[in-house]
C-alpha positions as CSV (number, residue, x, y, z in Angstrom):
1,M,-1.2,54.7,18.9
2,L,-0.3,57.5,16.5
3,Y,1.3,59.9,19.1
4,L,1.6,59.9,22.9
5,I,1.8,63.3,24.7
6,G,2.5,62.6,28.4
7,A,-0.6,60.7,29.5
8,L,-2.6,61.7,26.4
9,N,-2.9,58.9,23.8
10,L,-3.7,60.1,20.3
11,D,-5.0,57.3,18.1
12,T,-7.6,56.8,15.3
13,R,-10.3,57.0,18.0
14,P,-11.6,58.5,20.1
15,F,-9.0,61.3,19.9
16,S,-7.7,61.2,16.3
17,V,-4.9,63.0,14.5
18,E,-5.0,63.4,10.8
19,E,-2.2,65.9,10.1
20,V,1.3,66.5,11.5
21,Q,3.5,69.5,10.8
22,R,7.0,69.9,12.3
23,T,9.2,72.9,11.8
24,M,12.8,72.7,13.0
25,S,15.6,75.3,12.7
26,A,19.2,75.9,13.5
27,D,20.7,79.1,15.0
28,F,23.7,80.8,13.5
29,A,25.6,83.9,14.5
30,D,26.6,86.2,11.7
31,K,30.1,87.5,11.8
32,P,31.0,90.3,9.3
33,I,34.4,89.9,7.6
34,V,36.2,92.9,6.1
35,G,36.4,92.5,2.3
36,G,34.5,89.1,2.3
37,R,31.3,87.3,2.8
38,I,29.7,87.2,6.2
39,A,30.8,84.1,8.1
40,R,28.2,82.1,10.0
41,E,28.9,80.3,13.2
42,F,26.6,77.4,14.2
43,M,25.1,78.1,17.6
44,G,23.0,75.0,18.0
45,E,19.4,73.9,17.7
46,G,16.8,76.6,17.0
47,E,13.1,76.3,17.6
48,D,11.4,72.9,17.1
49,K,7.6,73.2,16.7
50,L,5.2,70.4,16.4
51,M,1.5,70.7,15.4
52,L,-1.0,67.8,15.5
53,S,-4.5,68.3,14.1
54,G,-7.5,66.2,13.4
55,Q,-11.2,65.8,13.8
56,L,-13.3,64.5,16.6
57,L,-16.8,63.0,16.4
58,P,-17.9,63.3,20.0
59,F,-21.4,61.8,19.5
60,K,-20.1,58.8,17.7
61,T,-16.6,58.0,19.0
62,G,-16.1,60.5,21.9
63,G,-12.9,62.5,22.4
64,L,-14.1,65.4,24.5
65,T,-12.5,63.9,27.6
66,E,-9.1,63.7,25.9
67,L,-9.5,67.3,24.6
68,E,-10.1,68.5,28.1
69,L,-7.0,66.5,29.3
70,A,-4.9,68.2,26.6
71,K,-6.2,71.6,27.9
72,S,-5.4,70.8,31.5
73,M,-1.9,69.7,30.4
74,M,-1.4,73.0,28.6
75,L,-2.6,75.0,31.6
76,A,-0.3,73.1,34.0
77,G,2.6,74.4,31.9
78,R,4.8,71.3,32.5
79,P,6.9,69.8,29.6
80,Q,5.5,66.5,28.4
81,P,7.4,63.6,26.7
82,V,6.2,63.1,23.1
83,L,6.5,59.7,21.4
84,R,5.5,58.8,17.8
85,G,3.6,55.6,17.1
86,D,6.7,53.9,15.8
87,G,8.4,54.3,19.1
88,A,10.5,57.3,18.2
89,R,11.1,59.6,21.1
90,L,10.7,63.2,19.9
91,G,11.7,64.8,23.2
92,W,10.1,67.0,25.8
93,F,7.5,69.6,24.5
94,T,5.4,72.3,26.1
95,I,1.8,72.6,24.8
96,D,1.6,76.3,23.7
97,K,-1.8,76.4,22.0
98,I,-4.9,74.4,21.5
99,S,-7.5,75.3,18.9
100,E,-10.9,73.8,18.4
101,G,-13.7,74.5,16.0
102,H,-17.2,73.1,16.3
103,K,-19.4,72.5,13.3
104,E,-23.1,71.4,13.1
105,L,-23.9,72.2,16.7
106,M,-26.1,69.8,18.5
107,R,-28.8,70.7,21.1
108,D,-26.1,71.0,23.9
109,G,-23.9,73.4,22.0
110,V,-21.3,70.8,21.2
111,G,-20.5,70.3,17.5
112,F,-21.1,67.0,15.7
113,F,-17.7,67.6,14.1
114,I,-14.9,69.2,16.1
115,R,-11.6,70.2,14.3
116,H,-8.7,70.5,16.7
117,S,-5.0,71.4,16.7
118,I,-2.4,71.1,19.3
119,E,0.7,73.3,18.9
120,M,3.9,72.4,20.9
121,T,7.4,73.7,21.3
122,K,10.4,71.5,22.1
123,V,12.2,72.3,25.4
124,S,15.6,71.1,26.7
125,A,15.8,67.8,28.4
126,E,16.5,69.6,31.7
127,G,13.1,71.2,31.3
128,G,11.3,67.9,31.6
129,S,10.2,66.5,34.9
130,P,12.1,63.4,35.9
131,S,8.9,61.9,37.2
132,V,6.3,61.2,34.5
133,I,4.1,59.6,37.1
134,G,4.2,62.8,39.1
135,N,3.1,64.7,36.0
136,I,0.2,62.3,35.4
137,L,-1.0,62.4,39.0
138,S,-0.8,66.2,39.1
139,L,-3.2,66.3,36.1
140,F,-5.8,64.7,38.2
141,G,-5.2,66.9,41.2
142,L,-3.8,64.0,43.3
143,L,-0.4,65.5,43.8
144,E,0.4,69.1,44.3
């Protein structure tokens, strides 16, 4: 396993990830000082964005089912726990955007190569659902 987003397992196949970009920031409040430099007060964590991208070969190794699962997770709007392959818990993230590009289209309109990217934003721990099983079941329409 390279990454785990909720119930979605990203590995070398069928749903692979080849690149990871993470951007983190901190928030500061600027306070003007008469006759001196502006003081900055630390306000806490800023935005934490994570982007995973890779390529699928749906006619050789599959991956379209996993791509559809990622889309349904995004449309559900629920925060998902994200784990890295070494066991590090990255926190709860919402899936903000999924991009896909098909290349060398086959007869059914699906590309032989599909480049994809999943963009996520970290949310507070309170934003995550306490029931991961509930999240998984709701993806399959078993729990409303």
